[in-house]
N, CA, C and O atoms as a CHARMM CRD file, in Angstrom:
* protein
*
  384
    1    1 MET  N     10.51700  26.52300  53.97900 PROA 1      0.00000
    2    1 MET  CA     9.20200  26.79800  54.40800 PROA 1      0.00000
    3    1 MET  C      8.19900  26.34500  53.38300 PROA 1      0.00000
    4    1 MET  O      8.36600  26.64500  52.20000 PROA 1      0.00000
    5    2 LYS  N      7.12400  25.61000  53.79400 PROA 2      0.00000
    6    2 LYS  CA     6.18600  25.11200  52.88100 PROA 2      0.00000
    7    2 LYS  C      5.00300  26.07600  52.75800 PROA 2      0.00000
    8    2 LYS  O      4.55000  26.70900  53.71200 PROA 2      0.00000
    9    3 LEU  N      4.54200  26.13500  51.50400 PROA 3      0.00000
   10    3 LEU  CA     3.32400  26.96300  51.24500 PROA 3      0.00000
   11    3 LEU  C      2.10300  26.13600  51.55900 PROA 3      0.00000
   12    3 LEU  O      2.09800  24.92900  51.31400 PROA 3      0.00000
   13    4 PRO  N      1.07100  26.74900  52.09300 PROA 4      0.00000
   14    4 PRO  CA    -0.15700  26.03900  52.26900 PROA 4      0.00000
   15    4 PRO  C     -0.77100  25.73800  50.86500 PROA 4      0.00000
   16    4 PRO  O     -0.40700  26.37800  49.87900 PROA 4      0.00000
   17    5 ALA  N     -1.66400  24.79700  50.80000 PROA 5      0.00000
   18    5 ALA  CA    -2.34400  24.36500  49.56300 PROA 5      0.00000
   19    5 ALA  C     -2.93800  25.58700  48.82700 PROA 5      0.00000
   20    5 ALA  O     -2.80000  25.70000  47.60900 PROA 5      0.00000
   21    6 ALA  N     -3.57300  26.46300  49.53800 PROA 6      0.00000
   22    6 ALA  CA    -4.20100  27.62900  48.86600 PROA 6      0.00000
   23    6 ALA  C     -3.19100  28.54200  48.23900 PROA 6      0.00000
   24    6 ALA  O     -3.41000  29.10600  47.16600 PROA 6      0.00000
   25    7 GLY  N     -2.04900  28.68500  48.94300 PROA 7      0.00000
   26    7 GLY  CA    -0.95300  29.52400  48.42900 PROA 7      0.00000
   27    7 GLY  C     -0.34900  28.89100  47.15800 PROA 7      0.00000
   28    7 GLY  O      0.00100  29.58900  46.20700 PROA 7      0.00000
   29    8 LEU  N     -0.24000  27.57400  47.17000 PROA 8      0.00000
   30    8 LEU  CA     0.36700  26.88700  46.03700 PROA 8      0.00000
   31    8 LEU  C     -0.57200  27.03400  44.78900 PROA 8      0.00000
   32    8 LEU  O     -0.12500  27.28400  43.67000 PROA 8      0.00000
   33    9 ILE  N     -1.83500  26.87100  45.04600 PROA 9      0.00000
   34    9 ILE  CA    -2.83100  26.96500  43.96600 PROA 9      0.00000
   35    9 ILE  C     -2.81200  28.42000  43.40700 PROA 9      0.00000
   36    9 ILE  O     -2.85300  28.62300  42.19300 PROA 9      0.00000
   37   10 LEU  N     -2.75100  29.41100  44.30800 PROA 10     0.00000
   38   10 LEU  CA    -2.74800  30.81600  43.90100 PROA 10     0.00000
   39   10 LEU  C     -1.45200  31.13200  43.08000 PROA 10     0.00000
   40   10 LEU  O     -1.49300  31.87900  42.10200 PROA 10     0.00000
   41   11 THR  N     -0.31800  30.54200  43.50900 PROA 11     0.00000
   42   11 THR  CA     0.94200  30.72800  42.81500 PROA 11     0.00000
   43   11 THR  C      0.87400  30.16000  41.41400 PROA 11     0.00000
   44   11 THR  O      1.25300  30.82500  40.45000 PROA 11     0.00000
   45   12 LEU  N      0.38300  28.90400  41.29300 PROA 12     0.00000
   46   12 LEU  CA     0.24200  28.30100  39.96600 PROA 12     0.00000
   47   12 LEU  C     -0.75300  29.08700  39.07400 PROA 12     0.00000
   48   12 LEU  O     -0.50000  29.24400  37.87900 PROA 12     0.00000
   49   13 LEU  N     -1.84200  29.56500  39.61900 PROA 13     0.00000
   50   13 LEU  CA    -2.81700  30.32900  38.86700 PROA 13     0.00000
   51   13 LEU  C     -2.18100  31.63300  38.35700 PROA 13     0.00000
   52   13 LEU  O     -2.38400  32.00500  37.20100 PROA 13     0.00000
   53   14 LEU  N     -1.42000  32.32200  39.20300 PROA 14     0.00000
   54   14 LEU  CA    -0.79300  33.53700  38.78300 PROA 14     0.00000
   55   14 LEU  C      0.30500  33.28900  37.71700 PROA 14     0.00000
   56   14 LEU  O      0.45800  34.08100  36.78700 PROA 14     0.00000
   57   15 GLY  N      1.03700  32.22000  37.86000 PROA 15     0.00000
   58   15 GLY  CA     1.99100  31.82000  36.84800 PROA 15     0.00000
   59   15 GLY  C      1.34600  31.47000  35.50100 PROA 15     0.00000
   60   15 GLY  O      1.85600  31.81100  34.43400 PROA 15     0.00000
   61   16 PHE  N      0.24800  30.80100  35.58900 PROA 16     0.00000
   62   16 PHE  CA    -0.46000  30.45800  34.35100 PROA 16     0.00000
   63   16 PHE  C     -1.00200  31.72700  33.66100 PROA 16     0.00000
   64   16 PHE  O     -0.92100  31.85300  32.43900 PROA 16     0.00000
   65   17 CYS  N     -1.53300  32.62600  34.42000 PROA 17     0.00000
   66   17 CYS  CA    -2.03100  33.90000  33.86900 PROA 17     0.00000
   67   17 CYS  C     -0.87400  34.73100  33.27000 PROA 17     0.00000
   68   17 CYS  O     -1.04000  35.39400  32.24600 PROA 17     0.00000
   69   18 ALA  N      0.27100  34.68300  33.91300 PROA 18     0.00000
   70   18 ALA  CA     1.39000  35.45400  33.39300 PROA 18     0.00000
   71   18 ALA  C      1.86000  34.90100  32.03000 PROA 18     0.00000
   72   18 ALA  O      2.20000  35.65700  31.12000 PROA 18     0.00000
   73   19 VAL  N      1.86700  33.59000  31.92300 PROA 19     0.00000
   74   19 VAL  CA     2.19100  32.92000  30.61400 PROA 19     0.00000
   75   19 VAL  C      1.19900  33.27500  29.56300 PROA 19     0.00000
   76   19 VAL  O      1.58300  33.54100  28.42400 PROA 19     0.00000
   77   20 ILE  N     -0.06500  33.29300  29.89100 PROA 20     0.00000
   78   20 ILE  CA    -1.08700  33.58500  28.88700 PROA 20     0.00000
   79   20 ILE  C     -1.00500  35.04200  28.47500 PROA 20     0.00000
   80   20 ILE  O     -1.08300  35.33600  27.28200 PROA 20     0.00000
   81   21 VAL  N     -0.85100  35.96200  29.40800 PROA 21     0.00000
   82   21 VAL  CA    -0.79700  37.39400  29.07300 PROA 21     0.00000
   83   21 VAL  C      0.50900  37.71300  28.35500 PROA 21     0.00000
   84   21 VAL  O      0.53300  38.46400  27.38000 PROA 21     0.00000
   85   22 GLY  N      1.57500  37.13900  28.84700 PROA 22     0.00000
   86   22 GLY  CA     2.88000  37.49800  28.23400 PROA 22     0.00000
   87   22 GLY  C      3.05800  36.75700  26.89100 PROA 22     0.00000
   88   22 GLY  O      3.74800  37.27900  26.01600 PROA 22     0.00000
   89   23 GLY  N      2.50100  35.63600  26.70300 PROA 23     0.00000
   90   23 GLY  CA     2.63800  34.87500  25.49000 PROA 23     0.00000
   91   23 GLY  C      4.08100  34.38400  25.33300 PROA 23     0.00000
   92   23 GLY  O      4.85100  34.28100  26.28700 PROA 23     0.00000
   93   24 CYS  N      4.38800  34.09500  24.09600 PROA 24     0.00000
   94   24 CYS  CA     5.75300  33.55400  23.82200 PROA 24     0.00000
   95   24 CYS  C      6.66500  34.64200  23.30000 PROA 24     0.00000
   96   24 CYS  O      7.80100  34.35400  22.92300 PROA 24     0.00000
   97   25 GLY  N      6.21200  35.86600  23.26500 PROA 25     0.00000
   98   25 GLY  CA     7.02200  36.98300  22.74800 PROA 25     0.00000
   99   25 GLY  C      6.80900  37.14100  21.28200 PROA 25     0.00000
  100   25 GLY  O      5.97400  36.46400  20.68300 PROA 25     0.00000
  101   26 THR  N      7.56300  38.03400  20.69900 PROA 26     0.00000
  102   26 THR  CA     7.40200  38.34400  19.26400 PROA 26     0.00000
  103   26 THR  C      8.28000  37.36100  18.47800 PROA 26     0.00000
  104   26 THR  O      9.31800  36.90900  18.96100 PROA 26     0.00000
  105   27 PHE  N      7.84500  37.04900  17.27800 PROA 27     0.00000
  106   27 PHE  CA     8.58300  36.16600  16.44000 PROA 27     0.00000
  107   27 PHE  C      9.64800  36.99600  15.69100 PROA 27     0.00000
  108   27 PHE  O      9.41700  38.15600  15.34900 PROA 27     0.00000
  109   28 PRO  N     10.78600  36.39100  15.45100 PROA 28     0.00000
  110   28 PRO  CA    11.85400  37.09000  14.75500 PROA 28     0.00000
  111   28 PRO  C     11.40700  37.29600  13.27600 PROA 28     0.00000
  112   28 PRO  O     10.58500  36.53800  12.76200 PROA 28     0.00000
  113   29 PRO  N     11.94500  38.29800  12.63200 PROA 29     0.00000
  114   29 PRO  CA    11.59700  38.51000  11.24300 PROA 29     0.00000
  115   29 PRO  C     11.98600  37.34000  10.36800 PROA 29     0.00000
  116   29 PRO  O     12.99700  36.68500  10.62200 PROA 29     0.00000
  117   30 CYS  N     11.21300  37.07000   9.35800 PROA 30     0.00000
  118   30 CYS  CA    11.49300  35.94700   8.44100 PROA 30     0.00000
  119   30 CYS  C     12.62600  36.32200   7.54700 PROA 30     0.00000
  120   30 CYS  O     12.57500  37.37700   6.91400 PROA 30     0.00000
  121   31 GLU  N     13.65400  35.50700   7.45900 PROA 31     0.00000
  122   31 GLU  CA    14.83000  35.70800   6.71300 PROA 31     0.00000
  123   31 GLU  C     14.78100  34.78200   5.49100 PROA 31     0.00000
  124   31 GLU  O     15.35800  33.69500   5.51800 PROA 31     0.00000
  125   32 THR  N     14.11300  35.19500   4.44500 PROA 32     0.00000
  126   32 THR  CA    13.94100  34.37800   3.22600 PROA 32     0.00000
  127   32 THR  C     14.67800  35.11600   2.08000 PROA 32     0.00000
  128   32 THR  O     14.57700  36.33500   1.93800 PROA 32     0.00000
  129   33 SER  N     15.39400  34.35900   1.30000 PROA 33     0.00000
  130   33 SER  CA    16.16300  34.99400   0.19200 PROA 33     0.00000
  131   33 SER  C     15.19000  35.31600  -0.94100 PROA 33     0.00000
  132   33 SER  O     14.12000  34.71900  -1.05400 PROA 33     0.00000
  133   34 LEU  N     15.58500  36.26100  -1.76200 PROA 34     0.00000
  134   34 LEU  CA    14.75700  36.65200  -2.89700 PROA 34     0.00000
  135   34 LEU  C     14.65500  35.50000  -3.91700 PROA 34     0.00000
  136   34 LEU  O     13.66000  35.37300  -4.63000 PROA 34     0.00000
  137   35 VAL  N     15.69300  34.67700  -3.96500 PROA 35     0.00000
  138   35 VAL  CA    15.62700  33.54500  -4.93600 PROA 35     0.00000
  139   35 VAL  C     14.51400  32.54900  -4.49700 PROA 35     0.00000
  140   35 VAL  O     13.74700  32.06000  -5.32600 PROA 35     0.00000
  141   36 THR  N     14.45100  32.27400  -3.20900 PROA 36     0.00000
  142   36 THR  CA    13.41900  31.38100  -2.73500 PROA 36     0.00000
  143   36 THR  C     12.04200  31.98800  -2.96800 PROA 36     0.00000
  144   36 THR  O     11.11500  31.27600  -3.35400 PROA 36     0.00000
  145   37 MET  N     11.89500  33.26200  -2.74400 PROA 37     0.00000
  146   37 MET  CA    10.62900  33.89100  -2.97900 PROA 37     0.00000
  147   37 MET  C     10.21800  33.82400  -4.45500 PROA 37     0.00000
  148   37 MET  O      9.05700  33.55800  -4.76700 PROA 37     0.00000
  149   38 ASP  N     11.17600  34.06800  -5.36500 PROA 38     0.00000
  150   38 ASP  CA    10.87600  33.97400  -6.81200 PROA 38     0.00000
  151   38 ASP  C     10.51300  32.58900  -7.22200 PROA 38     0.00000
  152   38 ASP  O      9.57700  32.39300  -7.99700 PROA 38     0.00000
  153   39 GLU  N     11.25900  31.58100  -6.70000 PROA 39     0.00000
  154   39 GLU  CA    10.95400  30.21800  -7.00600 PROA 39     0.00000
  155   39 GLU  C      9.56900  29.79100  -6.52500 PROA 39     0.00000
  156   39 GLU  O      8.86200  29.06100  -7.21900 PROA 39     0.00000
  157   40 THR  N      9.18200  30.25800  -5.31800 PROA 40     0.00000
  158   40 THR  CA     7.88100  30.01900  -4.78700 PROA 40     0.00000
  159   40 THR  C      6.76400  30.69000  -5.68300 PROA 40     0.00000
  160   40 THR  O      5.70900  30.10000  -5.91600 PROA 40     0.00000
  161   41 ARG  N      7.02900  31.87800  -6.14600 PROA 41     0.00000
  162   41 ARG  CA     6.07500  32.60400  -6.97300 PROA 41     0.00000
  163   41 ARG  C      5.92000  31.84000  -8.28600 PROA 41     0.00000
  164   41 ARG  O      4.80000  31.63900  -8.75500 PROA 41     0.00000
  165   42 LEU  N      7.00800  31.42500  -8.86700 PROA 42     0.00000
  166   42 LEU  CA     6.92100  30.66800 -10.12500 PROA 42     0.00000
  167   42 LEU  C      6.19600  29.35500  -9.98700 PROA 42     0.00000
  168   42 LEU  O      5.42500  28.95200 -10.85800 PROA 42     0.00000
  169   43 ASP  N      6.46200  28.67900  -8.85100 PROA 43     0.00000
  170   43 ASP  CA     5.72300  27.43400  -8.52900 PROA 43     0.00000
  171   43 ASP  C      4.24200  27.70600  -8.44900 PROA 43     0.00000
  172   43 ASP  O      3.42900  26.94900  -8.97800 PROA 43     0.00000
  173   44 ALA  N      3.90400  28.75800  -7.80300 PROA 44     0.00000
  174   44 ALA  CA     2.47900  29.11300  -7.61100 PROA 44     0.00000
  175   44 ALA  C      1.81300  29.37600  -8.99100 PROA 44     0.00000
  176   44 ALA  O      0.69900  28.92500  -9.25600 PROA 44     0.00000
  177   45 GLU  N      2.52400  30.10700  -9.83600 PROA 45     0.00000
  178   45 GLU  CA     1.99700  30.39400 -11.18400 PROA 45     0.00000
  179   45 GLU  C      1.80300  29.11800 -11.95500 PROA 45     0.00000
  180   45 GLU  O      0.80400  28.97500 -12.66000 PROA 45     0.00000
  181   46 THR  N      2.77000  28.14000 -11.84000 PROA 46     0.00000
  182   46 THR  CA     2.68900  26.93100 -12.57200 PROA 46     0.00000
  183   46 THR  C      1.50800  26.15200 -12.08700 PROA 46     0.00000
  184   46 THR  O      0.76100  25.60500 -12.89800 PROA 46     0.00000
  185   47 TYR  N      1.30500  26.07800 -10.77900 PROA 47     0.00000
  186   47 TYR  CA     0.15000  25.34700 -10.20000 PROA 47     0.00000
  187   47 TYR  C     -1.17500  25.94900 -10.59900 PROA 47     0.00000
  188   47 TYR  O     -2.14600  25.23300 -10.84200 PROA 47     0.00000
  189   48 GLU  N     -1.21600  27.31000 -10.66800 PROA 48     0.00000
  190   48 GLU  CA    -2.44300  27.93800 -11.09000 PROA 48     0.00000
  191   48 GLU  C     -2.78400  27.62200 -12.55900 PROA 48     0.00000
  192   48 GLU  O     -3.94800  27.45200 -12.92000 PROA 48     0.00000
  193   49 ALA  N     -1.70300  27.54800 -13.41400 PROA 49     0.00000
  194   49 ALA  CA    -1.94100  27.17800 -14.84600 PROA 49     0.00000
  195   49 ALA  C     -2.38600  25.74400 -14.91700 PROA 49     0.00000
  196   49 ALA  O     -3.26500  25.44600 -15.72600 PROA 49     0.00000
  197   50 GLU  N     -1.86600  24.85300 -14.15500 PROA 50     0.00000
  198   50 GLU  CA    -2.30100  23.45800 -14.14600 PROA 50     0.00000
  199   50 GLU  C     -3.71500  23.31000 -13.69600 PROA 50     0.00000
  200   50 GLU  O     -4.44300  22.46500 -14.21600 PROA 50     0.00000
  201   51 VAL  N     -4.14400  24.12600 -12.71900 PROA 51     0.00000
  202   51 VAL  CA    -5.51800  24.07400 -12.20700 PROA 51     0.00000
  203   51 VAL  C     -6.47700  24.53400 -13.35900 PROA 51     0.00000
  204   51 VAL  O     -7.52500  23.92800 -13.58500 PROA 51     0.00000
  205   52 ALA  N     -6.08700  25.60800 -14.06500 PROA 52     0.00000
  206   52 ALA  CA    -6.93700  26.03400 -15.12600 PROA 52     0.00000
  207   52 ALA  C     -7.06200  24.97600 -16.23500 PROA 52     0.00000
  208   52 ALA  O     -8.14000  24.75100 -16.78500 PROA 52     0.00000
  209   53 GLU  N     -5.95900  24.35600 -16.53400 PROA 53     0.00000
  210   53 GLU  CA    -5.96100  23.30100 -17.56400 PROA 53     0.00000
  211   53 GLU  C     -6.81400  22.08300 -17.11000 PROA 53     0.00000
  212   53 GLU  O     -7.57700  21.51500 -17.89100 PROA 53     0.00000
  213   54 THR  N     -6.65800  21.71800 -15.86100 PROA 54     0.00000
  214   54 THR  CA    -7.47900  20.62100 -15.32800 PROA 54     0.00000
  215   54 THR  C     -8.94900  20.95800 -15.33200 PROA 54     0.00000
  216   54 THR  O     -9.78300  20.10700 -15.64000 PROA 54     0.00000
  217   55 ASP  N     -9.27800  22.19300 -14.99300 PROA 55     0.00000
  218   55 ASP  CA   -10.66500  22.59700 -14.98800 PROA 55     0.00000
  219   55 ASP  C    -11.24800  22.48500 -16.45100 PROA 55     0.00000
  220   55 ASP  O    -12.37300  22.01600 -16.62500 PROA 55     0.00000
  221   56 ALA  N    -10.49900  22.90200 -17.45500 PROA 56     0.00000
  222   56 ALA  CA   -10.92100  22.80800 -18.85100 PROA 56     0.00000
  223   56 ALA  C    -11.08700  21.33400 -19.24600 PROA 56     0.00000
  224   56 ALA  O    -12.05000  20.98100 -19.92600 PROA 56     0.00000
  225   57 THR  N    -10.16900  20.48800 -18.82900 PROA 57     0.00000
  226   57 THR  CA   -10.28200  19.04200 -19.09700 PROA 57     0.00000
  227   57 THR  C    -11.49200  18.46100 -18.44000 PROA 57     0.00000
  228   57 THR  O    -12.18600  17.65300 -19.05800 PROA 57     0.00000
  229   58 ILE  N    -11.78000  18.82400 -17.23000 PROA 58     0.00000
  230   58 ILE  CA   -12.95100  18.29600 -16.50000 PROA 58     0.00000
  231   58 ILE  C    -14.22300  18.73700 -17.21100 PROA 58     0.00000
  232   58 ILE  O    -15.14600  17.93900 -17.37100 PROA 58     0.00000
  233   59 ALA  N    -14.28700  19.96000 -17.62800 PROA 59     0.00000
  234   59 ALA  CA   -15.50600  20.46000 -18.31100 PROA 59     0.00000
  235   59 ALA  C    -15.68400  19.71200 -19.61300 PROA 59     0.00000
  236   59 ALA  O    -16.80800  19.35200 -19.96300 PROA 59     0.00000
  237   60 ASP  N    -14.59400  19.46500 -20.35100 PROA 60     0.00000
  238   60 ASP  CA   -14.67200  18.70000 -21.59000 PROA 60     0.00000
  239   60 ASP  C    -15.16300  17.27400 -21.32100 PROA 60     0.00000
  240   60 ASP  O    -16.04800  16.79200 -22.02700 PROA 60     0.00000
  241   61 LEU  N    -14.61800  16.60400 -20.33600 PROA 61     0.00000
  242   61 LEU  CA   -14.96900  15.25100 -20.03900 PROA 61     0.00000
  243   61 LEU  C    -16.44700  15.15900 -19.58100 PROA 61     0.00000
  244   61 LEU  O    -17.15300  14.20800 -19.91800 PROA 61     0.00000
  245   62 GLU  N    -16.88300  16.14700 -18.82400 PROA 62     0.00000
  246   62 GLU  CA   -18.27300  16.12400 -18.38600 PROA 62     0.00000
  247   62 GLU  C    -19.20300  16.28600 -19.56100 PROA 62     0.00000
  248   62 GLU  O    -20.26700  15.66900 -19.60400 PROA 62     0.00000
  249   63 GLN  N    -18.80800  17.12700 -20.53500 PROA 63     0.00000
  250   63 GLN  CA   -19.64800  17.28400 -21.72500 PROA 63     0.00000
  251   63 GLN  C    -19.72700  15.97900 -22.51300 PROA 63     0.00000
  252   63 GLN  O    -20.78700  15.58300 -22.99800 PROA 63     0.00000
  253   64 LYS  N    -18.53000  15.30100 -22.62800 PROA 64     0.00000
  254   64 LYS  CA   -18.54400  14.01200 -23.33300 PROA 64     0.00000
  255   64 LYS  C    -19.36900  12.99700 -22.62700 PROA 64     0.00000
  256   64 LYS  O    -20.07800  12.22300 -23.27000 PROA 64     0.00000
  257   65 LEU  N    -19.30500  12.97000 -21.31100 PROA 65     0.00000
  258   65 LEU  CA   -20.12700  12.05200 -20.54300 PROA 65     0.00000
  259   65 LEU  C    -21.62300  12.30100 -20.70300 PROA 65     0.00000
  260   65 LEU  O    -22.41000  11.35900 -20.78800 PROA 65     0.00000
  261   66 ASP  N    -22.01100  13.58100 -20.74400 PROA 66     0.00000
  262   66 ASP  CA   -23.41500  13.87800 -20.94100 PROA 66     0.00000
  263   66 ASP  C    -23.84100  13.41300 -22.32100 PROA 66     0.00000
  264   66 ASP  O    -24.94700  12.89200 -22.46200 PROA 66     0.00000
  265   67 THR  N    -23.01700  13.57600 -23.34300 PROA 67     0.00000
  266   67 THR  CA   -23.30500  13.15500 -24.70000 PROA 67     0.00000
  267   67 THR  C    -23.51400  11.62100 -24.74200 PROA 67     0.00000
  268   67 THR  O    -24.48700  11.12200 -25.30700 PROA 67     0.00000
  269   68 LYS  N    -22.58300  10.91600 -24.13400 PROA 68     0.00000
  270   68 LYS  CA   -22.67300   9.42200 -24.08600 PROA 68     0.00000
  271   68 LYS  C    -23.93200   8.98600 -23.34700 PROA 68     0.00000
  272   68 LYS  O    -24.62800   8.07000 -23.78400 PROA 68     0.00000
  273   69 ASN  N    -24.22400   9.64400 -22.22700 PROA 69     0.00000
  274   69 ASN  CA   -25.44200   9.26000 -21.50300 PROA 69     0.00000
  275   69 ASN  C    -26.70400   9.48400 -22.32000 PROA 69     0.00000
  276   69 ASN  O    -27.65400   8.70400 -22.25200 PROA 69     0.00000
  277   70 LYS  N    -26.69800  10.57800 -23.10200 PROA 70     0.00000
  278   70 LYS  CA   -27.83500  10.78900 -23.99200 PROA 70     0.00000
  279   70 LYS  C    -27.95500   9.71600 -25.04900 PROA 70     0.00000
  280   70 LYS  O    -29.05300   9.27800 -25.39100 PROA 70     0.00000
  281   71 GLN  N    -26.78700   9.29000 -25.57300 PROA 71     0.00000
  282   71 GLN  CA   -26.77600   8.21600 -26.58600 PROA 71     0.00000
  283   71 GLN  C    -27.29800   6.91100 -25.97700 PROA 71     0.00000
  284   71 GLN  O    -28.06700   6.17700 -26.59900 PROA 71     0.00000
  285   72 ILE  N    -26.85800   6.64600 -24.74600 PROA 72     0.00000
  286   72 ILE  CA   -27.28900   5.40500 -24.07300 PROA 72     0.00000
  287   72 ILE  C    -28.80400   5.49000 -23.86200 PROA 72     0.00000
  288   72 ILE  O    -29.49700   4.49300 -24.06500 PROA 72     0.00000
  289   73 ASP  N    -29.32800   6.63000 -23.46800 PROA 73     0.00000
  290   73 ASP  CA   -30.79100   6.79900 -23.23600 PROA 73     0.00000
  291   73 ASP  C    -31.56000   6.57600 -24.49600 PROA 73     0.00000
  292   73 ASP  O    -32.65400   6.01100 -24.48700 PROA 73     0.00000
  293   74 GLU  N    -30.97300   7.03200 -25.60500 PROA 74     0.00000
  294   74 GLU  CA   -31.69300   6.86300 -26.89900 PROA 74     0.00000
  295   74 GLU  C    -31.76200   5.40700 -27.32100 PROA 74     0.00000
  296   74 GLU  O    -32.76800   4.98600 -27.89200 PROA 74     0.00000
  297   75 ILE  N    -30.75400   4.64800 -27.06500 PROA 75     0.00000
  298   75 ILE  CA   -30.72400   3.24600 -27.57200 PROA 75     0.00000
  299   75 ILE  C    -31.09100   2.20000 -26.54000 PROA 75     0.00000
  300   75 ILE  O    -31.20700   1.02700 -26.89400 PROA 75     0.00000
  301   76 LYS  N    -31.27600   2.56300 -25.29100 PROA 76     0.00000
  302   76 LYS  CA   -31.54300   1.51800 -24.29800 PROA 76     0.00000
  303   76 LYS  C    -32.93600   0.88500 -24.45200 PROA 76     0.00000
  304   76 LYS  O    -33.17400  -0.22300 -23.97200 PROA 76     0.00000
  305   77 ASP  N    -33.87200   1.61300 -25.14000 PROA 77     0.00000
  306   77 ASP  CA   -35.19900   1.12100 -25.30300 PROA 77     0.00000
  307   77 ASP  C    -35.31100   0.35400 -26.60000 PROA 77     0.00000
  308   77 ASP  O    -36.42100  -0.02200 -26.97700 PROA 77     0.00000
  309   78 LYS  N    -34.24000   0.10500 -27.29100 PROA 78     0.00000
  310   78 LYS  CA   -34.24200  -0.55500 -28.62200 PROA 78     0.00000
  311   78 LYS  C    -33.33900  -1.79100 -28.60400 PROA 78     0.00000
  312   78 LYS  O    -32.43600  -1.85900 -29.43800 PROA 78     0.00000
  313   79 PRO  N    -33.51100  -2.74500 -27.73900 PROA 79     0.00000
  314   79 PRO  CA   -32.62100  -3.88300 -27.68700 PROA 79     0.00000
  315   79 PRO  C    -32.74800  -4.80200 -28.88200 PROA 79     0.00000
  316   79 PRO  O    -31.76100  -5.41800 -29.28500 PROA 79     0.00000
  317   80 ALA  N    -33.92700  -4.91500 -29.45800 PROA 80     0.00000
  318   80 ALA  CA   -34.11000  -5.82100 -30.63700 PROA 80     0.00000
  319   80 ALA  C    -33.35300  -5.24100 -31.82900 PROA 80     0.00000
  320   80 ALA  O    -32.67100  -5.99200 -32.52700 PROA 80     0.00000
  321   81 GLU  N    -33.44200  -3.97300 -32.08400 PROA 81     0.00000
  322   81 GLU  CA   -32.73800  -3.38500 -33.21400 PROA 81     0.00000
  323   81 GLU  C    -31.24200  -3.52700 -33.03500 PROA 81     0.00000
  324   81 GLU  O    -30.51300  -3.81000 -33.98600 PROA 81     0.00000
  325   82 ILE  N    -30.77900  -3.32200 -31.77500 PROA 82     0.00000
  326   82 ILE  CA   -29.30600  -3.44200 -31.51300 PROA 82     0.00000
  327   82 ILE  C    -28.86600  -4.85200 -31.72000 PROA 82     0.00000
  328   82 ILE  O    -27.81100  -5.08300 -32.31000 PROA 82     0.00000
  329   83 GLN  N    -29.66800  -5.85400 -31.23800 PROA 83     0.00000
  330   83 GLN  CA   -29.30300  -7.24300 -31.42500 PROA 83     0.00000
  331   83 GLN  C    -29.24400  -7.59100 -32.92200 PROA 83     0.00000
  332   83 GLN  O    -28.36600  -8.34200 -33.34700 PROA 83     0.00000
  333   84 GLU  N    -30.14500  -7.06400 -33.69300 PROA 84     0.00000
  334   84 GLU  CA   -30.13300  -7.29200 -35.15800 PROA 84     0.00000
  335   84 GLU  C    -28.85100  -6.70900 -35.75500 PROA 84     0.00000
  336   84 GLU  O    -28.21800  -7.35200 -36.59300 PROA 84     0.00000
  337   85 LYS  N    -28.47500  -5.54900 -35.35600 PROA 85     0.00000
  338   85 LYS  CA   -27.24100  -4.97500 -35.91800 PROA 85     0.00000
  339   85 LYS  C    -26.00200  -5.79500 -35.50400 PROA 85     0.00000
  340   85 LYS  O    -25.07000  -5.95600 -36.29200 PROA 85     0.00000
  341   86 VAL  N    -26.00100  -6.29400 -34.30200 PROA 86     0.00000
  342   86 VAL  CA   -24.87800  -7.11300 -33.80500 PROA 86     0.00000
  343   86 VAL  C    -24.85000  -8.39300 -34.68400 PROA 86     0.00000
  344   86 VAL  O    -23.78500  -8.81200 -35.13800 PROA 86     0.00000
  345   87 ASN  N    -26.01500  -8.99700 -34.91100 PROA 87     0.00000
  346   87 ASN  CA   -26.00800 -10.23900 -35.75000 PROA 87     0.00000
  347   87 ASN  C    -25.50700 -10.00200 -37.13600 PROA 87     0.00000
  348   87 ASN  O    -24.81100 -10.83700 -37.71300 PROA 87     0.00000
  349   88 GLU  N    -25.87900  -8.80000 -37.70200 PROA 88     0.00000
  350   88 GLU  CA   -25.39700  -8.46400 -39.05200 PROA 88     0.00000
  351   88 GLU  C    -23.86800  -8.30900 -39.04300 PROA 88     0.00000
  352   88 GLU  O    -23.17500  -8.77300 -39.94900 PROA 88     0.00000
  353   89 LEU  N    -23.37000  -7.65000 -38.00500 PROA 89     0.00000
  354   89 LEU  CA   -21.91800  -7.46700 -37.90500 PROA 89     0.00000
  355   89 LEU  C    -21.22500  -8.74200 -37.75600 PROA 89     0.00000
  356   89 LEU  O    -20.13100  -8.88700 -38.30200 PROA 89     0.00000
  357   90 LYS  N    -21.77500  -9.72200 -37.04200 PROA 90     0.00000
  358   90 LYS  CA   -21.17100 -11.03400 -36.82700 PROA 90     0.00000
  359   90 LYS  C    -21.16600 -11.79400 -38.17400 PROA 90     0.00000
  360   90 LYS  O    -20.19400 -12.47600 -38.50000 PROA 90     0.00000
  361   91 LYS  N    -22.24200 -11.67000 -38.93700 PROA 91     0.00000
  362   91 LYS  CA   -22.22700 -12.37500 -40.17900 PROA 91     0.00000
  363   91 LYS  C    -21.21200 -11.77300 -41.13600 PROA 91     0.00000
  364   91 LYS  O    -20.57600 -12.49900 -41.89900 PROA 91     0.00000
  365   92 GLY  N    -21.05200 -10.46200 -41.10700 PROA 92     0.00000
  366   92 GLY  CA   -20.06400  -9.83800 -41.99300 PROA 92     0.00000
  367   92 GLY  C    -18.63800 -10.17100 -41.62000 PROA 92     0.00000
  368   92 GLY  O    -17.75700 -10.13600 -42.47900 PROA 92     0.00000
  369   93 SER  N    -18.38000 -10.49700 -40.34600 PROA 93     0.00000
  370   93 SER  CA   -17.01600 -10.82300 -39.95100 PROA 93     0.00000
  371   93 SER  C    -16.72700 -12.26500 -40.05100 PROA 93     0.00000
  372   93 SER  O    -15.58900 -12.66000 -39.79700 PROA 93     0.00000
  373   94 GLY  N    -17.70300 -13.12400 -40.41600 PROA 94     0.00000
  374   94 GLY  CA   -17.51600 -14.55500 -40.58500 PROA 94     0.00000
  375   94 GLY  C    -17.62000 -15.36800 -39.25100 PROA 94     0.00000
  376   94 GLY  O    -17.19700 -16.52200 -39.18900 PROA 94     0.00000
  377   95 ARG  N    -18.15100 -14.78100 -38.27000 PROA 95     0.00000
  378   95 ARG  CA   -18.30100 -15.47200 -37.00600 PROA 95     0.00000
  379   95 ARG  C    -19.60600 -16.28000 -36.97000 PROA 95     0.00000
  380   95 ARG  O    -19.73400 -17.19300 -36.15500 PROA 95     0.00000
  381   96 GLU  N    -20.50200 -15.98500 -37.77100 PROA 96     0.00000
  382   96 GLU  CA   -21.77800 -16.72100 -37.73700 PROA 96     0.00000
  383   96 GLU  C    -22.11500 -17.31000 -39.01200 PROA 96     0.00000
  384   96 GLU  O    -23.15500 -17.95700 -39.13700 PROA 96     0.00000
């Protein structure tokens, strides 16, 4: 016996609602060994220490960059003096 189109649509809609309301059920409990949990904890501690070390390195490098930028700003308006120093260094090394 065939269902009319409205009956088929109603059946599909009710089935869809039942899946949404019922869901997939409960998940089984996680079966993880204590060794795996300890290894994961140690890995997390190691990564946190590396992050702290990297942050310190980044801060140090940013400070050095700021210092170099200040030095560049100080000497960029003095090209004649710099060229004179370069010429003196060339004479001292025997290139000129």
